[in-house]
C-alpha positions as CSV (number, residue, x, y, z in Angstrom):
1,M,119.0,134.4,46.1
2,S,119.5,130.8,46.5
3,F,117.8,128.2,48.9
4,F,121.5,127.3,50.4
5,A,122.8,131.2,50.7
6,I,119.1,131.3,53.3
7,T,119.7,128.8,54.9
8,A,123.3,129.4,55.5
9,F,122.4,132.7,56.7
10,I,120.0,130.9,59.9
11,T,122.5,129.2,59.9
12,F,124.8,132.4,60.9
13,F,122.5,133.7,63.2
14,S,121.3,131.3,64.9
15,A,125.0,130.0,65.9
16,L,126.0,133.8,66.6
17,T,122.7,134.2,68.8
18,L,123.2,131.0,70.5
19,G,126.7,130.7,71.2
20,V,127.0,134.6,72.9
21,F,123.5,133.9,75.1
22,V,125.4,130.5,76.2
23,Y,128.5,132.3,76.8
24,L,127.1,135.6,79.0
25,R,124.9,133.0,80.8
26,D,128.3,131.8,82.9
27,K,131.9,133.1,81.1
28,K,134.1,131.3,83.6
29,N,132.4,128.3,83.0
30,P,134.2,125.8,80.0
31,V,131.7,124.1,79.2
32,N,129.5,127.6,77.7
33,V,133.3,129.0,77.2
34,T,133.9,126.2,74.5
35,F,130.7,126.3,73.0
36,G,131.0,129.5,72.0
37,L,134.4,129.0,70.5
38,M,132.6,126.0,68.7
39,S,129.7,128.9,67.8
40,L,131.6,131.2,66.1
41,S,133.4,128.7,64.4
42,I,130.2,127.8,63.0
43,C,129.4,131.0,62.7
44,L,132.5,131.9,60.1
45,L,131.9,128.7,57.9
46,S,128.3,129.7,58.0
47,F,128.5,133.2,56.9
48,G,131.7,132.2,54.4
49,Q,128.8,130.0,52.9
50,F,126.2,133.0,52.8
51,M,128.6,135.4,51.5
52,R,130.1,133.2,48.6
53,D,126.6,132.0,47.0
54,I,125.7,136.0,46.9
55,A,129.0,136.3,45.3
56,T,129.3,138.1,41.7
57,T,133.0,137.8,41.6
58,K,135.3,134.9,42.3
59,D,137.7,137.0,44.5
60,F,135.3,138.0,46.4
61,A,134.3,134.6,46.2
62,F,137.4,133.2,47.1
63,F,138.1,135.5,50.0
64,W,134.6,134.6,51.9
65,G,134.4,130.6,50.2
66,G,137.9,129.9,50.6
67,R,139.4,131.9,53.7
68,V,136.8,132.6,56.0
69,L,134.3,129.2,55.4
70,F,137.6,127.5,55.7
71,S,138.8,129.2,58.6
72,G,135.8,128.4,60.4
73,L,135.9,124.5,59.3
74,I,139.6,123.9,60.7
75,F,138.9,124.9,64.1
76,I,134.9,123.1,64.9
77,P,136.3,119.6,64.9
78,V,139.0,120.5,68.0
79,F,136.8,122.8,69.0
80,Y,134.0,120.1,69.3
81,L,136.5,117.8,71.4
82,H,137.2,120.3,73.7
83,F,134.0,120.9,73.9
84,I,133.0,117.0,74.7
85,C,136.3,116.9,76.7
86,V,134.8,120.0,79.1
87,L,131.9,118.4,79.0
88,I,132.0,114.6,80.4
89,G,135.1,116.3,82.7
90,E,138.0,114.0,81.2
91,T,141.7,114.9,82.0
92,R,143.3,112.6,80.6
93,L,142.0,113.7,77.4
94,K,144.3,116.6,77.0
95,K,147.0,115.0,74.8
96,P,144.8,114.2,72.4
97,L,143.4,117.6,72.7
98,R,146.7,119.5,72.6
99,I,147.5,117.5,69.2
100,S,144.5,118.1,67.3
101,Y,145.0,121.9,68.5
102,V,148.6,121.2,66.6
103,L,146.9,120.2,63.7
104,S,144.5,122.6,63.5
105,F,146.8,125.6,63.3
106,I,149.0,124.2,60.8
107,F,146.4,123.7,58.4
108,F,145.1,127.4,59.6
109,I,148.6,129.2,58.8
110,I,148.4,126.2,55.8
111,L,145.1,128.4,54.6
112,H,146.5,131.4,54.3
113,F,150.2,130.9,53.1
114,T,150.2,128.3,50.5
115,N,148.0,126.7,47.7
116,L,148.1,123.4,49.4
117,L,145.0,123.0,51.0
118,I,142.5,124.8,48.5
119,L,143.9,126.0,45.0
120,R,143.3,130.3,44.7
121,D,140.6,129.7,42.0
122,M,136.7,129.3,42.2
123,A,134.9,126.7,40.0
124,P,131.4,126.1,39.5
125,K,129.8,122.1,40.5
126,Q,126.3,121.3,40.5
127,S,123.7,124.6,41.0
128,F,126.5,126.8,43.1
129,Q,128.2,129.1,40.6
130,Y,131.7,129.1,42.8
131,Y,133.0,126.7,44.6
132,S,136.3,126.3,46.0
133,V,139.0,123.3,44.1
134,P,140.4,121.1,47.2
135,G,144.6,121.2,47.3
136,V,147.0,118.5,47.4
137,L,146.7,118.6,51.5
138,Y,142.8,118.5,51.6
139,L,142.5,114.9,51.3
140,Y,144.1,114.5,54.5
141,F,142.5,117.8,56.2
142,S,139.4,115.6,55.3
143,I,140.8,112.8,57.6
144,I,142.2,114.2,60.3
145,F,138.5,116.2,60.2
146,L,136.9,112.8,60.3
147,L,139.1,111.1,63.0
148,I,138.6,113.9,65.1
149,V,135.1,114.2,64.8
150,L,135.1,110.3,65.6
151,Y,136.7,109.9,68.0
152,A,135.0,112.8,70.0
153,H,132.0,110.8,69.5
154,Y,133.4,108.2,71.0
155,E,134.7,109.4,73.8
156,L,130.4,111.2,73.9
157,F,129.3,107.8,74.1
158,G,131.3,105.8,76.7
159,A,130.4,108.4,78.6
160,L,127.4,108.5,78.3
161,K,127.0,105.0,78.8
162,K,128.5,105.8,82.8
163,S,126.3,108.5,83.2
164,V,123.1,108.6,85.0
165,S,120.6,111.5,85.8
166,I,120.8,114.7,84.3
167,K,124.3,114.5,83.1
168,R,122.7,111.5,80.9
169,N,120.3,113.5,79.4
170,Q,122.9,116.5,78.4
171,L,125.0,113.8,77.0
172,R,121.7,112.6,74.6
173,Y,120.8,115.8,73.2
174,V,125.0,116.7,72.2
175,L,124.6,113.0,70.8
176,F,121.3,113.6,69.0
177,S,122.6,116.9,68.0
178,S,126.3,116.3,66.3
179,I,124.4,113.7,65.1
180,I,122.0,116.2,63.1
181,G,125.0,118.8,62.5
182,F,128.0,117.1,61.2
183,G,126.0,114.1,59.6
184,G,124.5,117.3,57.6
185,G,127.7,119.2,57.2
186,S,129.7,115.9,55.8
187,T,127.5,115.5,53.0
188,S,129.7,119.2,51.3
189,F,132.9,116.2,51.3
190,F,131.3,114.7,48.9
191,V,131.0,117.9,46.2
192,D,134.7,118.5,47.2
193,F,135.9,115.4,45.4
194,N,133.2,115.4,42.4
195,I,131.1,113.0,43.9
196,N,127.2,113.5,42.9
197,V,125.9,113.6,46.0
198,Y,123.4,117.1,46.2
199,P,124.6,118.6,50.0
200,L,120.7,118.8,51.5
201,G,121.6,118.3,54.9
202,N,123.8,121.7,54.5
203,C,120.3,122.6,55.9
204,F,120.3,120.9,59.0
205,I,123.0,122.2,60.2
206,W,121.1,125.4,62.4
207,L,119.4,123.1,64.2
208,Y,122.6,121.5,65.7
209,P,123.2,124.7,67.6
210,I,119.8,125.4,68.9
211,I,119.3,121.3,70.1
212,L,123.0,122.1,71.6
213,A,122.5,125.7,73.5
214,Y,119.1,123.6,74.4
215,A,121.2,121.1,76.1
216,I,123.5,123.7,78.4
217,A,121.6,126.3,78.7
218,K,118.7,124.9,80.1
219,H,118.1,124.8,83.6
220,R,116.0,121.6,84.0
221,L,115.9,119.3,80.6
222,M,113.4,117.6,79.0
223,D,113.5,114.0,78.2
224,I,115.2,113.4,74.7
225,E,112.7,110.8,74.5
226,F,110.3,112.9,74.9
227,V,111.2,114.9,72.0
228,I,110.8,111.6,69.5
229,R,108.2,110.9,70.9
230,K,106.2,113.7,70.7
231,G,108.0,114.2,66.9
232,V,106.1,111.0,65.8
233,V,102.8,112.5,67.8
234,Y,103.3,115.7,65.8
235,A,104.1,113.1,61.8
236,Y,100.8,111.0,62.6
237,A,98.5,114.0,63.6
238,S,100.1,116.0,60.2
239,F,98.9,112.2,58.3
240,L,95.8,112.4,59.4
241,L,94.9,115.9,59.5
242,L,97.6,118.0,56.7
243,I,97.2,115.6,53.5
244,P,93.9,115.3,53.2
245,V,93.7,119.0,53.4
246,F,96.2,119.5,51.3
247,L,94.7,116.6,48.4
248,L,91.1,119.0,49.2
249,I,93.2,122.4,47.8
250,L,95.4,120.5,45.2
251,G,91.8,119.2,43.8
252,A,89.4,122.2,43.9
253,Q,92.1,124.0,41.9
254,I,92.4,121.7,39.6
255,Y,88.9,121.3,39.5
256,A,88.1,125.3,39.8
257,F,90.4,127.4,38.5
258,K,94.0,125.6,36.7
259,E,96.1,128.3,38.3
260,A,96.2,130.8,40.8
261,H,93.1,132.9,41.5
262,I,91.9,135.4,45.2
263,G,89.3,132.8,45.7
264,F,91.1,130.3,45.9
265,S,94.0,131.2,47.9
266,A,91.0,132.6,50.7
267,F,89.3,129.1,50.6
268,T,93.2,128.1,51.1
269,F,93.0,131.0,53.8
270,V,89.9,129.4,55.3
271,C,91.1,125.1,55.2
272,I,94.4,126.5,56.9
273,I,91.9,128.3,60.0
274,I,89.5,125.2,60.4
275,A,93.0,123.0,59.8
276,A,94.6,125.3,63.1
277,Y,91.5,124.2,64.5
278,L,91.2,120.7,64.8
279,F,95.2,120.4,65.1
280,P,94.7,120.3,69.1
281,K,92.1,118.1,69.3
282,V,93.5,115.6,66.8
283,R,96.9,116.0,68.6
284,L,95.3,114.8,71.5
285,Q,93.8,111.4,70.2
286,A,96.8,110.7,69.0
287,E,99.3,112.0,71.3
288,T,97.1,108.5,73.5
289,N,97.6,106.4,70.4
290,V,100.6,106.8,70.0
291,E,102.4,106.6,74.1
292,Q,99.5,103.5,74.5
293,Y,101.3,101.6,71.4
294,F,104.6,102.7,70.9
295,F,105.4,103.8,74.0
296,K,102.9,101.7,76.4
297,D,105.9,101.3,80.0
298,K,105.3,105.1,79.8
299,Y,101.6,105.3,79.2
300,D,101.4,102.6,82.0
301,Y,103.7,104.5,84.4
302,K,101.4,107.7,83.9
303,K,98.8,106.0,84.4
304,T,99.0,104.5,87.7
305,I,100.5,107.5,88.7
306,S,97.1,109.7,87.8
307,D,95.6,106.9,89.2
308,L,96.7,107.1,92.6
309,S,96.5,110.9,92.2
310,K,92.7,109.9,91.6
311,A,92.8,107.6,95.2
312,M,94.2,108.9,97.1
313,V,91.7,111.7,98.1
314,S,89.4,108.7,99.2
315,I,92.2,107.7,101.4
316,L,91.4,108.3,105.1
317,D,93.8,107.2,106.7
318,I,97.0,109.2,107.1
319,N,99.7,105.6,107.7
320,E,98.5,103.9,104.4
321,L,97.9,106.9,102.5
322,C,101.8,107.2,102.9
323,R,102.3,103.2,102.4
324,K,100.4,103.7,99.4
325,I,102.4,106.4,97.7
326,I,106.2,104.7,98.3
327,S,104.5,101.7,97.1
328,T,102.8,103.1,94.1
329,T,105.5,105.8,93.2
330,T,108.9,103.3,93.2
331,E,107.7,101.1,91.4
332,A,106.0,103.0,88.6
333,L,109.0,105.3,88.8
334,K,111.1,102.3,89.0
335,V,113.0,104.4,92.4
336,D,115.3,102.2,94.9
337,K,114.7,104.9,97.3
338,A,111.4,107.0,98.8
339,S,110.3,108.0,102.4
340,V,107.4,110.5,103.2
341,F,107.6,113.1,106.8
342,I,104.0,114.5,107.9
343,F,103.8,117.4,110.0
344,N,102.5,116.4,113.5
345,E,100.6,118.7,115.3
346,E,101.1,117.1,118.5
347,Q,104.8,116.7,118.3
348,D,105.3,120.5,116.5
349,A,107.6,118.4,113.9
350,F,107.9,116.8,110.7
351,V,107.3,112.7,111.1
352,L,108.4,110.2,109.0
353,C,105.1,108.0,107.6
354,D,107.1,105.5,106.2
355,A,110.5,105.1,103.9
356,R,112.2,101.7,101.9
357,G,115.5,101.3,100.9
358,L,117.5,103.9,103.8
359,E,119.0,101.1,105.6
360,G,122.5,103.2,106.1
361,Y,120.9,107.0,105.4
362,T,121.3,108.9,108.8
363,I,117.1,109.5,108.7
364,A,116.0,111.1,112.1
365,N,111.7,109.5,113.0
366,S,111.2,113.4,113.5
367,Y,112.1,116.6,112.2
368,R,111.4,119.7,114.2
369,K,109.3,122.3,112.2
370,D,111.5,125.2,112.9
371,D,114.8,123.1,110.9
372,Q,116.5,124.9,107.9
373,F,115.9,122.3,105.3
374,F,112.0,122.1,105.8
375,K,111.9,126.1,105.7
376,L,113.8,126.5,102.9
377,L,111.6,123.8,101.3
378,E,108.7,125.4,102.4
379,R,109.5,129.1,100.9
380,R,110.7,127.3,97.9
381,R,107.7,126.1,97.2
382,E,109.0,123.7,94.4
383,I,110.0,120.1,93.7
384,T,114.3,120.1,94.1
385,I,116.7,118.0,92.3
386,R,119.6,117.6,94.1
387,E,121.7,117.5,91.2
388,E,121.0,120.7,90.3
389,L,121.9,122.2,93.6
390,E,125.2,121.7,92.9
391,R,126.2,124.3,91.0
392,Y,125.0,126.3,93.8
393,Q,128.1,126.3,95.4
394,H,128.3,129.1,96.3
395,N,124.8,129.3,98.4
396,P,124.3,128.2,101.6
397,D,120.5,127.9,101.2
398,M,120.9,125.4,98.2
399,Q,124.2,123.7,100.1
400,T,122.5,123.0,103.3
401,I,119.3,121.2,101.5
402,Y,121.5,119.5,99.5
403,Q,123.9,118.0,102.1
404,M,120.4,116.8,103.9
405,M,118.8,115.4,100.6
406,T,121.9,113.6,100.4
407,R,121.7,112.7,104.2
408,M,118.3,111.1,103.3
409,G,118.9,108.9,99.8
410,A,116.6,111.8,98.3
411,E,117.6,113.2,94.7
412,T,113.9,114.3,94.5
413,C,112.7,116.1,97.1
414,I,108.2,117.0,96.7
415,P,107.4,119.5,98.6
416,L,103.2,119.1,100.0
417,I,101.8,123.3,100.4
418,A,98.1,123.4,101.8
419,K,97.5,127.4,103.1
420,Q,100.6,128.8,101.9
421,R,102.4,125.9,104.7
422,L,104.3,122.9,103.9
423,I,102.4,119.9,105.8
424,G,105.3,117.0,104.3
425,I,107.4,116.5,101.3
426,I,108.2,113.1,99.4
427,N,111.6,112.2,98.5
428,L,112.3,110.2,95.6
429,G,115.4,108.2,95.2
430,M,117.1,107.8,92.0
431,K,115.5,106.5,88.9
432,G,116.7,102.0,88.4
433,N,116.9,102.6,85.2
434,K,119.8,105.6,86.0
435,K,117.5,108.0,83.9
436,M,116.4,111.3,85.3
437,Y,113.4,113.2,86.0
438,T,112.1,114.4,83.1
439,H,109.4,117.3,82.2
440,E,107.0,114.7,82.1
441,D,107.8,113.3,85.3
442,L,108.0,116.3,87.1
443,E,104.4,117.4,85.7
444,L,102.9,114.0,87.1
445,L,104.7,114.6,90.3
446,T,103.2,117.9,90.5
447,T,99.8,116.5,90.7
448,L,100.8,113.9,92.9
449,A,102.0,116.4,95.3
450,N,98.8,118.4,94.4
451,S,96.3,115.1,95.3
452,A,98.3,114.3,98.4
453,T,98.2,117.3,99.7
454,I,94.2,116.9,99.8
455,G,94.6,112.9,100.5
456,I,96.2,114.1,103.6
457,E,94.1,117.0,105.2
458,N,91.4,115.1,104.4
459,A,92.6,111.9,106.6
460,Q,93.4,114.4,109.6
461,L,90.5,116.0,109.1
462,Y,89.4,112.6,109.5
463,E,91.1,111.9,112.4
464,N,90.7,115.0,113.9
465,M,87.1,113.8,113.6
466,K,87.6,110.7,115.4
467,N,89.0,112.7,117.9
468,T,85.9,114.7,118.6
469,K,84.2,111.7,118.7
470,K,86.1,109.6,121.1
471,I,86.2,113.5,123.6
472,M,82.1,113.1,122.8
473,L,82.3,109.5,123.9
474,R,84.1,110.4,126.7
475,A,82.0,113.2,127.7
476,D,78.4,111.6,127.2
477,R,80.2,109.1,129.5
478,L,81.8,111.1,132.4
479,A,77.8,112.2,132.4
480,S,76.4,109.2,132.8
481,L,79.1,108.2,135.8
482,G,78.1,111.7,137.7
483,T,75.0,111.1,137.4
484,L,75.5,107.2,138.8
485,A,78.4,108.4,141.9
486,A,75.6,110.9,143.2
487,G,73.8,107.9,143.8
488,L,75.9,105.7,144.5
489,A,77.2,107.7,147.0
490,H,74.2,107.0,149.0
491,E,74.0,103.5,148.2
492,I,77.4,103.5,150.1
493,R,77.1,105.2,152.7
494,N,74.3,103.0,154.9
495,P,76.1,99.7,154.7
496,L,79.5,102.1,156.3
497,V,76.4,103.4,158.5
498,A,75.8,100.0,160.1
499,I,79.1,98.7,160.2
500,K,80.1,101.4,161.7
501,T,78.0,101.3,164.2
502,F,79.1,97.3,165.0
503,T,82.9,98.2,164.7
504,Q,82.0,100.6,167.8
505,L,79.8,98.1,169.6
506,L,81.9,95.5,169.1
507,P,84.4,95.9,172.1
508,E,81.6,96.2,174.1
509,R,79.4,92.8,173.1
510,F,82.5,90.9,172.3
511,D,81.8,88.1,174.5
512,D,78.7,87.8,172.8
513,E,78.6,85.1,170.6
514,E,75.0,85.6,168.5
515,F,76.1,89.4,167.9
516,R,79.9,88.4,166.5
517,N,77.8,86.5,164.4
518,Y,75.5,88.6,163.1
519,F,77.5,91.4,162.4
520,A,80.4,89.5,160.7
521,T,77.7,87.9,158.2
522,V,76.4,91.3,158.0
523,A,79.5,93.1,157.3
524,A,80.4,90.6,155.1
525,G,77.5,90.9,152.9
526,E,77.9,95.2,153.0
527,I,81.2,95.0,151.8
528,D,80.9,92.3,149.2
529,R,78.1,95.0,147.8
530,I,79.8,98.1,148.8
531,S,82.5,96.1,146.3
532,T,80.7,95.1,143.6
533,L,79.2,98.3,143.1
534,I,82.2,100.3,143.0
535,T,83.9,97.3,140.3
536,E,81.0,98.2,138.0
537,L,81.2,101.5,138.8
538,L,84.7,101.4,137.8
539,E,84.5,99.6,134.7
540,F,82.3,101.7,133.3
541,S,84.1,104.8,134.4
542,R,87.8,103.1,132.0
543,P,86.8,102.1,128.6
544,S,89.9,100.5,126.7
545,G,89.7,100.9,123.3
546,P,87.5,99.6,120.8
547,F,87.6,95.7,121.0
548,F,85.2,93.1,118.9
549,Q,84.3,89.7,120.2
550,Q,81.6,87.1,121.7
551,E,79.8,88.6,124.5
552,N,76.3,87.6,126.3
553,L,73.9,90.7,126.7
554,N,72.1,90.0,129.6
555,D,75.8,89.7,131.3
556,I,75.6,93.0,130.6
557,L,73.0,94.0,131.1
558,D,72.5,92.8,134.5
559,K,75.6,94.2,135.9
560,M,73.7,97.7,134.1
561,I,71.0,97.3,136.1
562,T,73.3,96.7,139.3
563,L,74.5,100.4,138.6
564,I,71.4,102.2,137.7
565,K,69.5,100.3,140.9
566,T,70.9,103.4,143.3
567,E,69.0,105.6,141.1
568,A,65.3,103.4,140.5
569,K,64.7,102.9,144.5
570,Q,65.5,106.6,144.5
571,K,62.2,107.7,142.8
572,E,61.1,104.3,144.3
573,L,60.5,103.1,140.5
574,T,59.6,98.9,139.7
575,I,62.8,97.3,137.1
576,E,61.3,94.2,135.5
577,A,63.6,92.4,133.1
578,T,62.8,89.8,131.2
579,L,66.1,88.4,130.3
580,A,65.9,85.1,127.5
581,D,67.5,82.1,128.6
582,D,68.3,81.0,124.7
583,L,70.3,84.1,123.8
584,P,73.1,83.5,122.1
585,N,76.2,86.0,122.0
586,V,77.0,88.6,119.5
587,T,80.4,90.5,118.5
588,V,80.3,93.9,119.8
589,D,82.8,96.6,122.1
590,K,81.7,95.6,125.1
591,E,82.2,98.8,126.3
592,Q,80.4,101.2,123.3
593,I,77.6,98.5,124.0
594,K,77.2,99.9,127.9
595,Q,77.3,102.8,127.2
596,V,74.5,102.3,125.2
597,F,72.2,100.9,127.2
598,I,73.3,103.3,130.3
599,N,72.3,106.2,128.7
600,L,68.8,104.4,127.6
601,L,67.9,103.2,131.2
602,L,69.6,106.4,132.6
603,N,66.9,108.4,130.0
604,A,64.2,105.7,131.5
605,I,64.6,106.9,134.7
606,Q,64.4,110.7,134.2
607,A,61.3,109.9,132.3
608,T,59.5,107.8,134.4
609,P,57.5,109.8,137.0
610,E,57.8,108.0,141.2
611,K,56.2,104.3,141.7
612,G,56.8,103.9,137.9
613,T,57.9,100.5,136.0
614,I,60.7,99.9,133.7
615,S,60.8,97.1,131.6
616,I,63.9,95.3,130.2
617,A,64.0,92.3,127.8
618,T,65.9,90.1,125.5
619,R,64.5,87.8,123.3
620,K,66.6,85.8,119.4
621,I,65.4,86.9,115.7
622,A,66.1,84.0,113.6
623,K,67.5,84.3,110.6
624,S,66.6,85.5,107.3
625,N,67.4,85.5,103.7
626,G,70.8,83.8,104.3
627,G,71.8,86.6,106.9
628,P,72.6,86.4,110.1
629,G,70.6,86.3,113.1
630,F,69.7,88.9,115.2
631,V,69.8,89.7,119.2
632,Q,66.8,92.4,120.3
633,V,67.3,94.2,123.1
634,E,63.7,95.9,124.2
635,I,64.2,98.7,127.2
636,S,60.6,101.0,127.9
637,D,59.4,102.7,130.5
638,T,56.3,104.3,131.3
639,G,57.1,107.5,131.2
640,V,56.2,111.2,129.8
641,G,56.9,109.9,126.4
642,I,58.3,111.7,123.3
643,P,55.4,114.1,121.6
644,E,55.0,112.9,117.8
645,E,56.9,115.8,115.8
646,E,59.9,115.3,118.0
647,L,60.4,112.1,117.5
648,D,62.0,112.0,114.8
649,K,64.9,114.4,115.9
650,I,65.6,112.6,118.6
651,F,69.3,111.0,117.4
652,T,70.5,114.6,116.7
653,P,74.0,115.9,118.4
654,F,72.7,118.2,120.8
655,F,68.5,117.9,120.6
656,T,66.7,117.5,123.9
657,T,64.0,118.2,125.9
658,R,65.5,118.8,129.3
659,A,66.2,121.4,130.7
660,K,70.4,120.0,132.1
661,G,70.3,117.7,129.0
662,S,73.3,117.6,126.7
663,G,71.8,116.2,123.2
664,L,74.4,113.6,123.0
665,G,73.5,110.4,124.8
666,L,71.2,109.6,122.1
667,A,73.1,110.6,119.2
668,I,76.1,108.8,120.8
669,S,73.7,105.3,121.1
670,H,72.6,106.0,118.0
671,Q,76.1,106.3,116.0
672,I,77.4,103.1,118.0
673,I,74.4,100.8,117.0
674,Q,74.9,101.6,113.3
675,E,78.8,100.4,113.3
676,H,77.5,97.7,114.7
677,E,75.9,97.0,112.2
678,G,72.6,97.3,114.4
679,T,69.5,99.4,114.3
680,I,67.7,101.1,116.9
681,D,64.1,102.3,117.2
682,V,61.3,104.3,119.3
683,K,58.2,104.2,119.7
684,S,56.2,106.6,121.9
685,V,52.8,107.8,123.0
686,D,53.5,111.2,124.7
687,K,51.9,111.2,128.5
688,K,51.8,107.6,128.6
689,G,55.3,105.8,128.2
690,T,58.5,105.4,125.5
691,T,60.4,102.1,124.2
692,F,63.8,101.8,122.2
693,I,64.2,98.5,120.7
694,I,67.5,97.6,119.4
695,N,68.8,95.0,116.8
696,L,72.2,93.6,117.3
697,P,73.8,91.2,114.5
698,T,74.7,88.0,116.0
699,N,77.8,88.2,113.5
700,P,78.3,92.2,111.9
701,L,80.5,90.8,109.6
702,I,78.3,88.2,107.6
703,L,75.8,91.0,107.9
704,K,77.5,93.6,105.8
705,Q,78.5,90.6,103.4
706,H,75.1,89.9,102.8
707,K,74.0,93.7,102.1
708,N,76.8,93.9,99.5
709,N,75.3,91.2,97.8
710,D,72.4,92.6,97.5
711,R,73.8,95.5,96.4
712,Q,75.5,94.1,93.5
713,V,72.3,92.2,92.8
714,N,70.4,95.0,92.3
């Protein structure tokens, strides 16, 4: 059996198998039907060629190589044109198609009832034992065959230039396969006209139905550039590995045996095993090199998306994360529209976090959690391509997704799934080059989705942690407020009693001018005192959001001392304040620093026995090593002190030595000072007293930069 007979049978088998498969996949689809008809004609051609090549008599060869082979050949161009017409959806091609069918049937009749197309004879040509002899109309048949095929390719190329996305990629497959199929088959015509060109192209016809069937039947198509690029990669890898192995085998044969040998066969087998083991590693390096140097744009955008996937897990602000996703993906993939929706537990809805290029689209700022679109995406749990949903016209769920994606301007919808739950989606519009989202794109976007999911969860956890911190700060402030309010209530009651007494006596002694003047002075002073206490208490109880500005710590301490005087008075404690006159302003959050001072002062009061002393001092510390200056605040007491073994634990959350303490005050104070780029230290002698020393930089930003510079030098 000849080599050409084998390739003909392979073509017959592949065309028959794939034609039946594509047709049965969707019998009502005209694309599948016309592909089936075209496969049938290829089957007749290739099987007739196979039987002709194995024929032992002229009559047998004429039947298969004349009647059957040419019956298939006559209808290949018209079925191909019909296939192209259906595929590109051009109704204006009906007339050329009808003419082509008429001509094909005319040639079919001529073939079977006359000798005008081929003679009833077979002649040996080149290495073929039997070959058909052309009739007088064979030249005209060949010209018409060529014109129909060229016209079909002309329409295909025109549709390719206008198409986008999936359709564009499908047409590129058709064009690619047609070049292989018709280019290979055309070499047979040279033999018919006695042109001395060996029909090697026939060996590639079997690839035509395989590639074409893949383009039609595959649910999600690979990019044709991906196929070409992979071909280059494999060729490069083969050159690096297989040629040296071949030369090694050849050299070993010549050197050792001069002929086939069992030992040589074993050696060859070992070499093949080694090659099979090493090839994947060589291929990966080759793929990187080829993509980096020959397909740089692809390499760059893949690297951009991969870098984004790695960076997202470290972004803790969810809004910044969404902006990063949108900006990077739109620039890397050249996407014109994009949006990100994240599930918000407080609103119980999917909220629009960021968007680009959606002017004129009916997209809402939020959608309910039970919205059908999001429920369906959660159920699908895979990237959805809008254009692919067009085929499910009778599926209401798919149409719901299709319509919503259309309204959102989304060509691709990427669900973000965490713990079997949808936490968000990323919508991407059509790529700027009108290409479809390729297999590689979808793999990268899947990786991006996984990283985005982790990043969003991290950001939400961080946000929850910040909210928890706010709650802790608030709880600590309220605890301090309760302590202060109890003492201030007594402080306010005393002047009110005096004012009430004067008020009751005033009608009786109204004519007494000395009494009236004394009453007015005392009452006004007491009211001012009450007003000051209440104002300070209200300011402390009503903190604003974080706000850093220049403040004088002496002024803040004065107001905090006013608030704790009542508590100190009840225990007959002495408060000694030594506040430096030349103290520079510092950049702080006023409300947070108030909370630190109140915590330390109340702790000092509670730890100090009656008639003890609390000392407060401020001082300026000069700059060092080019860094900013510091302001130091020292708060000391003559209380019970802290045991040495517990000094390392006092800033630990929930650690307390008091029965009713929460253990949060010092931990929160320590955190606040750290956030101000400052330090807080403690010195204590058991049974003698404790001193807290706070150092705050006059400008925390300069200090932060100074620390970063030191790290870089080291």
